[in-house]
C-alpha positions as CSV (number, residue, x, y, z in Angstrom):
1,M,49.8,109.4,164.0
2,L,47.1,111.6,162.1
3,C,44.2,110.4,160.0
4,P,44.6,111.5,156.4
5,V,40.7,112.5,156.4
6,C,40.0,114.1,159.5
7,R,43.5,115.0,160.5
8,T,42.4,113.9,163.8
9,G,46.1,112.0,165.9
10,E,43.6,109.7,167.7
11,T,43.8,106.5,165.7
12,R,45.2,102.8,167.0
13,V,46.7,99.9,165.3
14,V,44.5,97.5,164.2
15,D,46.8,94.7,162.4
16,S,50.6,94.9,162.1
17,R,52.8,92.9,160.0
18,D,56.5,92.4,159.5
19,D,58.0,92.9,155.6
20,E,61.6,92.3,154.8
21,N,62.6,95.9,155.7
22,A,59.4,97.0,156.9
23,V,56.5,97.2,159.2
24,R,53.0,97.3,157.8
25,R,50.1,98.8,160.0
26,R,46.9,98.8,159.6
27,R,45.0,102.3,161.6
28,E,41.7,103.0,162.5
29,C,40.8,106.3,163.7
30,Q,38.9,106.4,166.4
31,S,37.1,109.9,165.8
32,C,36.3,109.0,162.3
33,K,36.3,104.9,162.0
34,H,38.7,105.6,158.7
35,R,41.1,102.5,158.0
36,F,44.4,103.3,156.6
37,T,47.8,101.5,156.0
38,T,51.3,103.1,157.3
39,Y,54.4,101.7,156.5
40,E,57.3,102.1,158.8
41,R,61.2,101.8,157.6
42,P,64.2,102.1,159.7
43,E,66.0,105.3,158.9
44,A,69.4,103.8,157.0
45,P,72.7,106.6,157.5
46,R,72.6,109.4,154.9
47,L,73.8,107.8,151.9
48,F,74.8,110.2,149.1
49,V,75.4,110.0,145.3
50,V,78.2,110.7,143.3
51,K,76.8,112.4,139.8
52,K,78.3,111.8,136.6
53,D,79.9,115.9,136.7
54,G,80.6,115.0,140.4
55,R,78.3,116.5,142.1
56,R,77.1,115.4,145.4
57,E,73.2,114.9,146.4
58,P,71.6,112.8,149.0
59,Y,69.9,109.9,147.3
60,T,66.2,110.2,147.2
61,R,64.0,107.3,146.7
62,D,61.3,109.6,144.8
63,K,63.6,110.5,142.3
64,V,64.8,106.6,141.7
65,L,60.4,105.7,141.8
66,A,60.2,108.8,139.1
67,G,62.5,107.4,136.9
68,L,60.7,103.5,137.3
69,R,57.4,105.1,136.0
70,R,58.7,106.9,133.1
71,A,60.2,104.0,132.2
72,S,57.2,101.8,132.7
73,E,54.6,104.1,131.6
74,K,51.9,102.7,129.5
75,R,53.6,99.5,130.4
76,P,51.7,96.4,132.7
77,I,53.6,97.1,135.5
78,S,52.7,97.6,138.8
79,E,53.3,100.3,141.5
80,S,54.3,97.3,143.9
81,S,56.9,95.7,141.5
82,M,58.1,99.4,141.8
83,Q,58.3,99.9,144.8
84,E,60.1,96.5,145.2
85,I,62.3,97.2,142.7
86,A,63.6,100.1,144.6
87,D,63.4,98.4,148.1
88,G,65.7,96.3,146.2
89,L,68.0,99.2,145.1
90,E,68.1,100.0,148.8
91,R,68.6,96.9,150.7
92,D,71.8,96.3,148.1
93,L,73.1,100.1,148.4
94,N,72.9,99.4,152.4
95,A,74.6,96.5,152.3
96,R,77.6,98.0,150.6
97,G,78.1,99.7,153.8
98,E,79.3,103.0,151.8
99,Q,78.1,106.6,152.6
100,E,78.5,107.4,148.7
101,V,77.8,105.7,145.5
102,H,78.1,106.4,142.1
103,S,75.1,107.0,140.2
104,S,76.1,104.7,137.4
105,V,76.3,101.7,140.3
106,I,72.5,103.1,141.2
107,G,71.4,102.9,137.1
108,E,73.4,99.2,136.4
109,L,71.3,97.9,139.6
110,L,68.2,99.3,138.3
111,M,68.7,98.4,134.7
112,S,69.3,94.9,135.9
113,A,66.0,94.8,137.9
114,L,64.1,96.4,135.0
115,R,65.8,93.7,132.2
116,N,64.4,91.1,134.3
117,L,60.8,92.2,134.9
118,D,60.0,93.9,131.4
119,K,62.2,94.6,128.4
120,I,60.4,97.2,127.0
121,A,60.7,99.6,130.2
122,Y,64.3,98.2,130.1
123,I,64.8,99.7,127.1
124,R,63.7,102.7,127.5
125,F,65.4,103.0,131.0
126,A,68.4,102.4,129.1
127,S,68.1,104.5,126.5
128,V,68.1,107.6,128.8
129,Y,70.3,106.5,131.3
130,R,72.9,105.7,128.8
131,S,72.0,108.8,126.8
132,F,72.1,107.3,123.1
133,A,74.0,110.0,120.6
134,D,72.8,108.2,117.6
135,L,70.6,105.1,116.6
136,S,73.7,102.7,116.2
137,S,74.0,103.1,120.0
138,F,71.1,102.5,120.5
139,Q,70.7,99.2,118.1
140,E,73.7,97.9,119.9
141,E,71.7,98.0,123.1
142,L,69.0,96.1,121.9
143,A,70.8,93.2,119.8
144,Q,72.3,92.7,123.4
145,L,69.2,92.1,125.0
146,L,68.0,90.2,122.1
147,A,70.6,88.1,122.1
148,K,70.6,87.2,126.3
149,T,67.0,86.5,125.6
150,E,67.8,84.0,123.0
């Protein structure tokens, strides 16, 4: 493991903790004494996302997090909450045991998680994901959200 400060490969593990789907390790550089955290996750079998137009592309966690960040802009949602949503999504997808998953499944799972976390982030995500064509389709989604919260 390379130190992010001095790039030396001499580090030692100071603390190690198991998480649900990762091992968190606190490391210390033997050279500059900088401490940093690493996360080790088991590498799951390669998962492909089937897009609406039929294209297939590899699943990337970064794209999921980018979508969550866009929807959560200027909202009181922590990075750790978004990471937890991504972790939950990956657990759900891996539990299916399939090598391909439709983008609609990913979108619905993310919308469900956002609905429980922050209604504004949910509606932002839904507006992009569902590609609302006009104001009435947006109003219908908002009415459904309001009906579920009452």
